[in-house]
PyMOL Python script that loads the backbone (N, CA, C, O; Angstrom):
from pymol import cmd

cmd.read_pdbstr("""\
ATOM      1  N   MET A   1     -34.829  22.320-103.973  1.00  0.00           N
ATOM      2  CA  MET A   1     -35.294  21.274-103.161  1.00  0.00           C
ATOM      3  C   MET A   1     -34.609  19.900-103.574  1.00  0.00           C
ATOM      4  O   MET A   1     -34.621  19.502-104.739  1.00  0.00           O
ATOM      5  N   ILE A   2     -34.072  19.276-102.634  1.00  0.00           N
ATOM      6  CA  ILE A   2     -33.421  18.011-102.856  1.00  0.00           C
ATOM      7  C   ILE A   2     -34.389  16.919-103.082  1.00  0.00           C
ATOM      8  O   ILE A   2     -35.301  16.760-102.270  1.00  0.00           O
ATOM      9  N   LYS A   3     -34.272  16.157-104.106  1.00  0.00           N
ATOM     10  CA  LYS A   3     -35.171  15.047-104.428  1.00  0.00           C
ATOM     11  C   LYS A   3     -34.710  13.838-103.595  1.00  0.00           C
ATOM     12  O   LYS A   3     -33.562  13.429-103.766  1.00  0.00           O
ATOM     13  N   ASN A   4     -35.509  13.244-102.721  1.00  0.00           N
ATOM     14  CA  ASN A   4     -35.132  12.159-101.923  1.00  0.00           C
ATOM     15  C   ASN A   4     -36.038  10.913-102.064  1.00  0.00           C
ATOM     16  O   ASN A   4     -35.954   9.994-101.249  1.00  0.00           O
ATOM     17  N   VAL A   5     -36.860  10.885-103.049  1.00  0.00           N
ATOM     18  CA  VAL A   5     -37.777   9.812-103.296  1.00  0.00           C
ATOM     19  C   VAL A   5     -37.392   9.121-104.600  1.00  0.00           C
ATOM     20  O   VAL A   5     -37.409   9.759-105.653  1.00  0.00           O
ATOM     21  N   GLY A   6     -37.051   7.862-104.560  1.00  0.00           N
ATOM     22  CA  GLY A   6     -36.662   7.126-105.749  1.00  0.00           C
ATOM     23  C   GLY A   6     -37.799   6.554-106.555  1.00  0.00           C
ATOM     24  O   GLY A   6     -38.965   6.656-106.174  1.00  0.00           O
ATOM     25  N   ARG A   7     -37.454   5.957-107.659  1.00  0.00           N
ATOM     26  CA  ARG A   7     -38.476   5.434-108.579  1.00  0.00           C
ATOM     27  C   ARG A   7     -39.390   4.403-107.978  1.00  0.00           C
ATOM     28  O   ARG A   7     -40.612   4.517-108.072  1.00  0.00           O
ATOM     29  N   LEU A   8     -38.793   3.370-107.343  1.00  0.00           N
ATOM     30  CA  LEU A   8     -39.617   2.365-106.731  1.00  0.00           C
ATOM     31  C   LEU A   8     -40.563   2.941-105.599  1.00  0.00           C
ATOM     32  O   LEU A   8     -41.736   2.583-105.491  1.00  0.00           O
ATOM     33  N   ASP A   9     -39.973   3.836-104.789  1.00  0.00           N
ATOM     34  CA  ASP A   9     -40.727   4.497-103.749  1.00  0.00           C
ATOM     35  C   ASP A   9     -41.903   5.315-104.313  1.00  0.00           C
ATOM     36  O   ASP A   9     -42.972   5.387-103.707  1.00  0.00           O
ATOM     37  N   ARG A  10     -41.687   5.911-105.457  1.00  0.00           N
ATOM     38  CA  ARG A  10     -42.712   6.692-106.119  1.00  0.00           C
ATOM     39  C   ARG A  10     -43.816   5.764-106.612  1.00  0.00           C
ATOM     40  O   ARG A  10     -44.997   6.057-106.428  1.00  0.00           O
ATOM     41  N   VAL A  11     -43.447   4.655-107.233  1.00  0.00           N
ATOM     42  CA  VAL A  11     -44.407   3.717-107.729  1.00  0.00           C
ATOM     43  C   VAL A  11     -45.320   3.158-106.580  1.00  0.00           C
ATOM     44  O   VAL A  11     -46.543   3.096-106.701  1.00  0.00           O
ATOM     45  N   ILE A  12     -44.689   2.782-105.533  1.00  0.00           N
ATOM     46  CA  ILE A  12     -45.383   2.268-104.341  1.00  0.00           C
ATOM     47  C   ILE A  12     -46.292   3.280-103.840  1.00  0.00           C
ATOM     48  O   ILE A  12     -47.463   2.976-103.616  1.00  0.00           O
ATOM     49  N   ARG A  13     -45.845   4.500-103.635  1.00  0.00           N
ATOM     50  CA  ARG A  13     -46.724   5.557-103.112  1.00  0.00           C
ATOM     51  C   ARG A  13     -47.973   5.772-104.003  1.00  0.00           C
ATOM     52  O   ARG A  13     -49.103   5.824-103.518  1.00  0.00           O
ATOM     53  N   LEU A  14     -47.720   5.895-105.338  1.00  0.00           N
ATOM     54  CA  LEU A  14     -48.851   6.153-106.244  1.00  0.00           C
ATOM     55  C   LEU A  14     -49.812   4.917-106.240  1.00  0.00           C
ATOM     56  O   LEU A  14     -51.030   5.088-106.295  1.00  0.00           O
ATOM     57  N   SER A  15     -49.276   3.729-106.176  1.00  0.00           N
ATOM     58  CA  SER A  15     -50.110   2.563-106.115  1.00  0.00           C
ATOM     59  C   SER A  15     -51.022   2.509-104.933  1.00  0.00           C
ATOM     60  O   SER A  15     -52.205   2.185-105.037  1.00  0.00           O
ATOM     61  N   ILE A  16     -50.403   2.857-103.725  1.00  0.00           N
ATOM     62  CA  ILE A  16     -51.187   2.854-102.505  1.00  0.00           C
ATOM     63  C   ILE A  16     -52.293   4.000-102.488  1.00  0.00           C
ATOM     64  O   ILE A  16     -53.384   3.825-101.946  1.00  0.00           O
ATOM     65  N   ALA A  17     -51.936   5.172-103.114  1.00  0.00           N
ATOM     66  CA  ALA A  17     -52.813   6.231-103.195  1.00  0.00           C
ATOM     67  C   ALA A  17     -54.010   5.869-104.158  1.00  0.00           C
ATOM     68  O   ALA A  17     -55.160   6.201-103.873  1.00  0.00           O
ATOM     69  N   ALA A  18     -53.713   5.210-105.254  1.00  0.00           N
ATOM     70  CA  ALA A  18     -54.699   4.821-106.221  1.00  0.00           C
ATOM     71  C   ALA A  18     -55.582   3.705-105.619  1.00  0.00           C
ATOM     72  O   ALA A  18     -56.786   3.664-105.873  1.00  0.00           O
ATOM     73  N   LEU A  19     -54.993   2.825-104.839  1.00  0.00           N
ATOM     74  CA  LEU A  19     -55.846   1.784-104.120  1.00  0.00           C
ATOM     75  C   LEU A  19     -56.852   2.382-103.180  1.00  0.00           C
ATOM     76  O   LEU A  19     -58.025   2.012-103.148  1.00  0.00           O
ATOM     77  N   ILE A  20     -56.314   3.386-102.366  1.00  0.00           N
ATOM     78  CA  ILE A  20     -57.242   4.107-101.372  1.00  0.00           C
ATOM     79  C   ILE A  20     -58.283   4.740-102.183  1.00  0.00           C
ATOM     80  O   ILE A  20     -59.456   4.570-101.849  1.00  0.00           O
ATOM     81  N   LEU A  21     -57.995   5.456-103.217  1.00  0.00           N
ATOM     82  CA  LEU A  21     -59.063   6.173-104.003  1.00  0.00           C
ATOM     83  C   LEU A  21     -60.039   5.213-104.619  1.00  0.00           C
ATOM     84  O   LEU A  21     -61.234   5.501-104.688  1.00  0.00           O
ATOM     85  N   LEU A  22     -59.537   4.033-105.085  1.00  0.00           N
ATOM     86  CA  LEU A  22     -60.463   3.031-105.633  1.00  0.00           C
ATOM     87  C   LEU A  22     -61.408   2.478-104.624  1.00  0.00           C
ATOM     88  O   LEU A  22     -62.604   2.353-104.884  1.00  0.00           O
ATOM     89  N   VAL A  23     -60.873   2.133-103.435  1.00  0.00           N
ATOM     90  CA  VAL A  23     -61.697   1.601-102.336  1.00  0.00           C
ATOM     91  C   VAL A  23     -62.758   2.678-101.995  1.00  0.00           C
ATOM     92  O   VAL A  23     -63.932   2.348-101.829  1.00  0.00           O
ATOM     93  N   TYR A  24     -62.352   3.958-101.891  1.00  0.00           N
ATOM     94  CA  TYR A  24     -63.276   4.939-101.605  1.00  0.00           C
ATOM     95  C   TYR A  24     -64.384   5.160-102.699  1.00  0.00           C
ATOM     96  O   TYR A  24     -65.559   5.374-102.402  1.00  0.00           O
ATOM     97  N   ALA A  25     -63.951   5.096-103.888  1.00  0.00           N
ATOM     98  CA  ALA A  25     -64.869   5.295-105.001  1.00  0.00           C
ATOM     99  C   ALA A  25     -65.934   4.181-105.051  1.00  0.00           C
ATOM    100  O   ALA A  25     -67.081   4.402-105.438  1.00  0.00           O
ATOM    101  N   ASN A  26     -65.523   3.036-104.662  1.00  0.00           N
ATOM    102  CA  ASN A  26     -66.467   1.829-104.623  1.00  0.00           C
ATOM    103  C   ASN A  26     -67.307   1.815-103.406  1.00  0.00           C
ATOM    104  O   ASN A  26     -68.113   0.897-103.250  1.00  0.00           O
ATOM    105  N   GLY A  27     -67.184   2.753-102.534  1.00  0.00           N
ATOM    106  CA  GLY A  27     -68.040   2.856-101.385  1.00  0.00           C
ATOM    107  C   GLY A  27     -67.744   2.068-100.153  1.00  0.00           C
ATOM    108  O   GLY A  27     -68.566   1.987 -99.240  1.00  0.00           O
ATOM    109  N   TYR A  28     -66.532   1.466-100.119  1.00  0.00           N
ATOM    110  CA  TYR A  28     -66.110   0.730 -98.970  1.00  0.00           C
ATOM    111  C   TYR A  28     -65.658   1.572 -97.819  1.00  0.00           C
ATOM    112  O   TYR A  28     -65.646   1.133 -96.669  1.00  0.00           O
ATOM    113  N   LEU A  29     -65.288   2.778 -98.132  1.00  0.00           N
ATOM    114  CA  LEU A  29     -64.769   3.670 -97.099  1.00  0.00           C
ATOM    115  C   LEU A  29     -65.854   4.779 -96.932  1.00  0.00           C
ATOM    116  O   LEU A  29     -66.387   5.279 -97.922  1.00  0.00           O
ATOM    117  N   THR A  30     -66.154   5.133 -95.724  1.00  0.00           N
ATOM    118  CA  THR A  30     -67.051   6.255 -95.494  1.00  0.00           C
ATOM    119  C   THR A  30     -66.614   6.893 -94.145  1.00  0.00           C
ATOM    120  O   THR A  30     -65.847   6.326 -93.368  1.00  0.00           O
ATOM    121  N   GLY A  31     -67.162   8.118 -93.928  1.00  0.00           N
ATOM    122  CA  GLY A  31     -67.025   8.830 -92.706  1.00  0.00           C
ATOM    123  C   GLY A  31     -65.592   9.251 -92.430  1.00  0.00           C
ATOM    124  O   GLY A  31     -64.807   9.428 -93.361  1.00  0.00           O
ATOM    125  N   VAL A  32     -65.241   9.414 -91.150  1.00  0.00           N
ATOM    126  CA  VAL A  32     -64.011   9.906 -90.702  1.00  0.00           C
ATOM    127  C   VAL A  32     -62.805   9.061 -91.266  1.00  0.00           C
ATOM    128  O   VAL A  32     -61.843   9.660 -91.748  1.00  0.00           O
ATOM    129  N   PRO A  33     -62.832   7.661 -91.218  1.00  0.00           N
ATOM    130  CA  PRO A  33     -61.726   6.960 -91.719  1.00  0.00           C
ATOM    131  C   PRO A  33     -61.489   7.212 -93.269  1.00  0.00           C
ATOM    132  O   PRO A  33     -60.363   7.098 -93.753  1.00  0.00           O
ATOM    133  N   ALA A  34     -62.579   7.555 -94.014  1.00  0.00           N
ATOM    134  CA  ALA A  34     -62.417   7.817 -95.423  1.00  0.00           C
ATOM    135  C   ALA A  34     -61.650   9.143 -95.626  1.00  0.00           C
ATOM    136  O   ALA A  34     -60.779   9.267 -96.487  1.00  0.00           O
ATOM    137  N   ILE A  35     -62.028  10.135 -94.773  1.00  0.00           N
ATOM    138  CA  ILE A  35     -61.336  11.416 -94.892  1.00  0.00           C
ATOM    139  C   ILE A  35     -59.896  11.280 -94.552  1.00  0.00           C
ATOM    140  O   ILE A  35     -59.033  11.748 -95.294  1.00  0.00           O
ATOM    141  N   ILE A  36     -59.612  10.653 -93.451  1.00  0.00           N
ATOM    142  CA  ILE A  36     -58.180  10.390 -93.039  1.00  0.00           C
ATOM    143  C   ILE A  36     -57.392   9.705 -94.132  1.00  0.00           C
ATOM    144  O   ILE A  36     -56.288  10.142 -94.457  1.00  0.00           O
ATOM    145  N   LEU A  37     -57.920   8.659 -94.700  1.00  0.00           N
ATOM    146  CA  LEU A  37     -57.231   7.922 -95.741  1.00  0.00           C
ATOM    147  C   LEU A  37     -57.070   8.705 -97.021  1.00  0.00           C
ATOM    148  O   LEU A  37     -56.032   8.621 -97.677  1.00  0.00           O
ATOM    149  N   LEU A  38     -58.113   9.486 -97.394  1.00  0.00           N
ATOM    150  CA  LEU A  38     -58.002  10.316 -98.575  1.00  0.00           C
ATOM    151  C   LEU A  38     -56.899  11.394 -98.445  1.00  0.00           C
ATOM    152  O   LEU A  38     -56.195  11.698 -99.408  1.00  0.00           O
ATOM    153  N   VAL A  39     -56.771  11.960 -97.233  1.00  0.00           N
ATOM    154  CA  VAL A  39     -55.701  12.920 -97.013  1.00  0.00           C
ATOM    155  C   VAL A  39     -54.364  12.264 -97.174  1.00  0.00           C
ATOM    156  O   VAL A  39     -53.468  12.784 -97.840  1.00  0.00           O
ATOM    157  N   ILE A  40     -54.230  11.021 -96.504  1.00  0.00           N
ATOM    158  CA  ILE A  40     -53.030  10.353 -96.631  1.00  0.00           C
ATOM    159  C   ILE A  40     -52.690  10.013 -98.111  1.00  0.00           C
ATOM    160  O   ILE A  40     -51.551  10.165 -98.553  1.00  0.00           O
ATOM    161  N   ALA A  41     -53.703   9.557 -98.842  1.00  0.00           N
ATOM    162  CA  ALA A  41     -53.529   9.316-100.257  1.00  0.00           C
ATOM    163  C   ALA A  41     -53.066  10.525-101.056  1.00  0.00           C
ATOM    164  O   ALA A  41     -52.199  10.441-101.926  1.00  0.00           O
ATOM    165  N   ALA A  42     -53.675  11.640-100.723  1.00  0.00           N
ATOM    166  CA  ALA A  42     -53.252  12.914-101.469  1.00  0.00           C
ATOM    167  C   ALA A  42     -51.851  13.255-101.066  1.00  0.00           C
ATOM    168  O   ALA A  42     -51.089  13.661-101.944  1.00  0.00           O
ATOM    169  N   LEU A  43     -51.411  13.129 -99.785  1.00  0.00           N
ATOM    170  CA  LEU A  43     -50.036  13.405 -99.496  1.00  0.00           C
ATOM    171  C   LEU A  43     -49.087  12.395-100.127  1.00  0.00           C
ATOM    172  O   LEU A  43     -47.992  12.786-100.531  1.00  0.00           O
ATOM    173  N   MET A  44     -49.428  11.182-100.230  1.00  0.00           N
ATOM    174  CA  MET A  44     -48.574  10.172-100.827  1.00  0.00           C
ATOM    175  C   MET A  44     -48.374  10.515-102.296  1.00  0.00           C
ATOM    176  O   MET A  44     -47.243  10.535-102.780  1.00  0.00           O
ATOM    177  N   ALA A  45     -49.551  10.807-103.066  1.00  0.00           N
ATOM    178  CA  ALA A  45     -49.440  11.218-104.435  1.00  0.00           C
ATOM    179  C   ALA A  45     -48.621  12.434-104.589  1.00  0.00           C
ATOM    180  O   ALA A  45     -47.784  12.478-105.490  1.00  0.00           O
ATOM    181  N   LEU A  46     -48.805  13.476-103.741  1.00  0.00           N
ATOM    182  CA  LEU A  46     -48.064  14.722-103.875  1.00  0.00           C
ATOM    183  C   LEU A  46     -46.544  14.509-103.670  1.00  0.00           C
ATOM    184  O   LEU A  46     -45.725  15.004-104.445  1.00  0.00           O
ATOM    185  N   THR A  47     -46.213  13.798-102.661  1.00  0.00           N
ATOM    186  CA  THR A  47     -44.742  13.533-102.425  1.00  0.00           C
ATOM    187  C   THR A  47     -44.169  12.652-103.540  1.00  0.00           C
ATOM    188  O   THR A  47     -42.974  12.744-103.820  1.00  0.00           O
ATOM    189  N   SER A  48     -44.950  11.832-104.163  1.00  0.00           N
ATOM    190  CA  SER A  48     -44.459  11.034-105.260  1.00  0.00           C
ATOM    191  C   SER A  48     -44.284  11.920-106.503  1.00  0.00           C
ATOM    192  O   SER A  48     -43.292  11.769-107.216  1.00  0.00           O
ATOM    193  N   LEU A  49     -45.179  12.798-106.767  1.00  0.00           N
ATOM    194  CA  LEU A  49     -45.020  13.676-107.960  1.00  0.00           C
ATOM    195  C   LEU A  49     -43.956  14.693-107.783  1.00  0.00           C
ATOM    196  O   LEU A  49     -43.321  15.079-108.764  1.00  0.00           O
ATOM    197  N   LEU A  50     -43.717  15.158-106.577  1.00  0.00           N
ATOM    198  CA  LEU A  50     -42.607  16.156-106.328  1.00  0.00           C
ATOM    199  C   LEU A  50     -41.316  15.479-106.110  1.00  0.00           C
ATOM    200  O   LEU A  50     -40.279  16.139-106.182  1.00  0.00           O
ATOM    201  N   ARG A  51     -41.290  14.185-105.842  1.00  0.00           N
ATOM    202  CA  ARG A  51     -40.092  13.447-105.526  1.00  0.00           C
ATOM    203  C   ARG A  51     -39.369  13.910-104.344  1.00  0.00           C
ATOM    204  O   ARG A  51     -38.143  13.809-104.282  1.00  0.00           O
ATOM    205  N   PHE A  52     -40.085  14.424-103.387  1.00  0.00           N
ATOM    206  CA  PHE A  52     -39.581  14.974-102.097  1.00  0.00           C
ATOM    207  C   PHE A  52     -40.486  14.630-101.026  1.00  0.00           C
ATOM    208  O   PHE A  52     -41.683  14.910-101.094  1.00  0.00           O
ATOM    209  N   CYS A  53     -39.928  13.990 -99.964  1.00  0.00           N
ATOM    210  CA  CYS A  53     -40.705  13.606 -98.741  1.00  0.00           C
ATOM    211  C   CYS A  53     -40.071  14.340 -97.546  1.00  0.00           C
ATOM    212  O   CYS A  53     -38.946  14.025 -97.160  1.00  0.00           O
ATOM    213  N   PRO A  54     -40.786  15.318 -96.957  1.00  0.00           N
ATOM    214  CA  PRO A  54     -40.264  16.040 -95.848  1.00  0.00           C
ATOM    215  C   PRO A  54     -40.024  15.115 -94.566  1.00  0.00           C
ATOM    216  O   PRO A  54     -39.208  15.421 -93.696  1.00  0.00           O
ATOM    217  N   ALA A  55     -40.781  13.995 -94.527  1.00  0.00           N
ATOM    218  CA  ALA A  55     -40.571  13.116 -93.363  1.00  0.00           C
ATOM    219  C   ALA A  55     -39.224  12.378 -93.400  1.00  0.00           C
ATOM    220  O   ALA A  55     -38.792  11.812 -92.396  1.00  0.00           O
ATOM    221  N   TYR A  56     -38.574  12.392 -94.559  1.00  0.00           N
ATOM    222  CA  TYR A  56     -37.378  11.710 -94.771  1.00  0.00           C
ATOM    223  C   TYR A  56     -36.197  12.558 -94.183  1.00  0.00           C
ATOM    224  O   TYR A  56     -35.164  12.022 -93.781  1.00  0.00           O
ATOM    225  N   LEU A  57     -36.405  13.908 -94.157  1.00  0.00           N
ATOM    226  CA  LEU A  57     -35.242  14.824 -93.813  1.00  0.00           C
ATOM    227  C   LEU A  57     -34.662  14.632 -92.431  1.00  0.00           C
ATOM    228  O   LEU A  57     -33.439  14.593 -92.298  1.00  0.00           O
ATOM    229  N   PRO A  58     -35.509  14.505 -91.346  1.00  0.00           N
ATOM    230  CA  PRO A  58     -34.843  14.361 -90.037  1.00  0.00           C
ATOM    231  C   PRO A  58     -33.935  13.054 -89.893  1.00  0.00           C
ATOM    232  O   PRO A  58     -32.987  13.000 -89.110  1.00  0.00           O
ATOM    233  N   PHE A  59     -34.294  12.083 -90.669  1.00  0.00           N
ATOM    234  CA  PHE A  59     -33.593  10.728 -90.643  1.00  0.00           C
ATOM    235  C   PHE A  59     -32.566  10.672 -91.731  1.00  0.00           C
ATOM    236  O   PHE A  59     -31.880   9.658 -91.853  1.00  0.00           O
ATOM    237  N   LYS A  60     -32.412  11.742 -92.563  1.00  0.00           N
ATOM    238  CA  LYS A  60     -31.509  11.747 -93.666  1.00  0.00           C
ATOM    239  C   LYS A  60     -31.586  10.606 -94.588  1.00  0.00           C
ATOM    240  O   LYS A  60     -30.578  10.093 -95.074  1.00  0.00           O
ATOM    241  N   LEU A  61     -32.916  10.165 -94.854  1.00  0.00           N
ATOM    242  CA  LEU A  61     -33.202   9.050 -95.750  1.00  0.00           C
ATOM    243  C   LEU A  61     -33.299   9.584 -97.179  1.00  0.00           C
ATOM    244  O   LEU A  61     -33.741  10.701 -97.450  1.00  0.00           O
ATOM    245  N   ARG A  62     -32.843   8.687 -98.083  1.00  0.00           N
ATOM    246  CA  ARG A  62     -32.994   8.924 -99.517  1.00  0.00           C
ATOM    247  C   ARG A  62     -33.204   7.602-100.197  1.00  0.00           C
ATOM    248  O   ARG A  62     -32.407   6.676-100.043  1.00  0.00           O
ATOM    249  N   THR A  63     -34.279   7.513-100.950  1.00  0.00           N
ATOM    250  CA  THR A  63     -34.514   6.224-101.665  1.00  0.00           C
ATOM    251  C   THR A  63     -34.156   6.315-103.150  1.00  0.00           C
ATOM    252  O   THR A  63     -34.426   5.403-103.931  1.00  0.00           O
ATOM    253  N   ASN A  64     -33.509   7.498-103.535  1.00  0.00           N
ATOM    254  CA  ASN A  64     -33.187   7.644-104.859  1.00  0.00           C
ATOM    255  C   ASN A  64     -31.691   7.502-105.084  1.00  0.00           C
ATOM    256  O   ASN A  64     -31.148   8.157-105.974  1.00  0.00           O
ATOM    257  N   THR A  65     -31.037   6.705-104.343  1.00  0.00           N
ATOM    258  CA  THR A  65     -29.580   6.455-104.511  1.00  0.00           C
ATOM    259  C   THR A  65     -29.355   5.840-105.854  1.00  0.00           C
ATOM    260  O   THR A  65     -30.085   4.959-106.308  1.00  0.00           O
ATOM    261  N   GLY A  66     -28.331   6.331-106.463  1.00  0.00           N
ATOM    262  CA  GLY A  66     -27.945   5.816-107.826  1.00  0.00           C
ATOM    263  C   GLY A  66     -28.678   6.458-108.973  1.00  0.00           C
ATOM    264  O   GLY A  66     -28.341   6.186-110.125  1.00  0.00           O
ATOM    265  N   GLU A  67     -29.702   7.327-108.712  1.00  0.00           N
ATOM    266  CA  GLU A  67     -30.477   7.898-109.745  1.00  0.00           C
ATOM    267  C   GLU A  67     -29.799   9.271-110.026  1.00  0.00           C
ATOM    268  O   GLU A  67     -29.212   9.896-109.143  1.00  0.00           O
ATOM    269  N   GLN A  68     -29.916   9.694-111.293  1.00  0.00           N
ATOM    270  CA  GLN A  68     -29.404  11.017-111.713  1.00  0.00           C
ATOM    271  C   GLN A  68     -30.264  12.137-111.027  1.00  0.00           C
ATOM    272  O   GLN A  68     -31.475  12.207-111.238  1.00  0.00           O
ATOM    273  N   ASP A  69     -29.673  12.921-110.288  1.00  0.00           N
ATOM    274  CA  ASP A  69     -30.417  14.079-109.614  1.00  0.00           C
ATOM    275  C   ASP A  69     -30.394  15.279-110.532  1.00  0.00           C
ATOM    276  O   ASP A  69     -29.303  15.811-110.735  1.00  0.00           O
ATOM    277  N   ALA A  70     -31.461  15.755-111.098  1.00  0.00           N
ATOM    278  CA  ALA A  70     -31.521  16.825-112.083  1.00  0.00           C
ATOM    279  C   ALA A  70     -31.091  18.122-111.367  1.00  0.00           C
ATOM    280  O   ALA A  70     -30.519  19.001-112.010  1.00  0.00           O
ATOM    281  N   SER A  71     -31.342  18.259-110.108  1.00  0.00           N
ATOM    282  CA  SER A  71     -30.953  19.550-109.487  1.00  0.00           C
ATOM    283  C   SER A  71     -29.423  19.714-109.380  1.00  0.00           C
ATOM    284  O   SER A  71     -28.938  20.837-109.245  1.00  0.00           O
ATOM    285  N   LYS A  72     -28.663  18.610-109.439  1.00  0.00           N
ATOM    286  CA  LYS A  72     -27.249  18.723-109.371  1.00  0.00           C
ATOM    287  C   LYS A  72     -26.624  18.984-110.796  1.00  0.00           C
ATOM    288  O   LYS A  72     -25.543  19.562-110.910  1.00  0.00           O
ATOM    289  N   THR A  73     -27.344  18.538-111.866  1.00  0.00           N
ATOM    290  CA  THR A  73     -26.812  18.637-113.217  1.00  0.00           C
ATOM    291  C   THR A  73     -27.254  19.939-113.868  1.00  0.00           C
ATOM    292  O   THR A  73     -26.681  20.377-114.865  1.00  0.00           O
ATOM    293  N   GLY A  74     -28.291  20.554-113.283  1.00  0.00           N
ATOM    294  CA  GLY A  74     -28.783  21.804-113.835  1.00  0.00           C
ATOM    295  C   GLY A  74     -29.826  21.574-115.018  1.00  0.00           C
ATOM    296  O   GLY A  74     -30.220  22.497-115.732  1.00  0.00           O
ATOM    297  N   THR A  75     -30.217  20.292-115.148  1.00  0.00           N
ATOM    298  CA  THR A  75     -31.287  19.986-116.134  1.00  0.00           C
ATOM    299  C   THR A  75     -32.529  19.525-115.436  1.00  0.00           C
ATOM    300  O   THR A  75     -32.455  19.015-114.319  1.00  0.00           O
ATOM    301  N   GLU A  76     -33.637  19.684-116.043  1.00  0.00           N
ATOM    302  CA  GLU A  76     -34.924  19.214-115.491  1.00  0.00           C
ATOM    303  C   GLU A  76     -35.470  18.146-116.316  1.00  0.00           C
ATOM    304  O   GLU A  76     -36.543  17.622-116.017  1.00  0.00           O
TER     305      GLU A  76
END
""", "prot")
cmd.dss("prot")
cmd.show_as("cartoon", "prot")
cmd.util.cbc("prot")
cmd.orient("prot")
């Protein structure tokens, strides 16, 4: 799997996911909007941890330019 999410992108995704979780935990989000935002937060956290975003593929986007890609060097 090609890693296409860079460090800054990962930090932003995790920050937004944490913010959504915090807002939900404090009771500001309820009902259907809460469920939708929690799913979005989970997807953002997952793509950040995997360093791969399938939504970037059709547009050939990569935010990890200049970073060492472990899949190319054979190290993890």
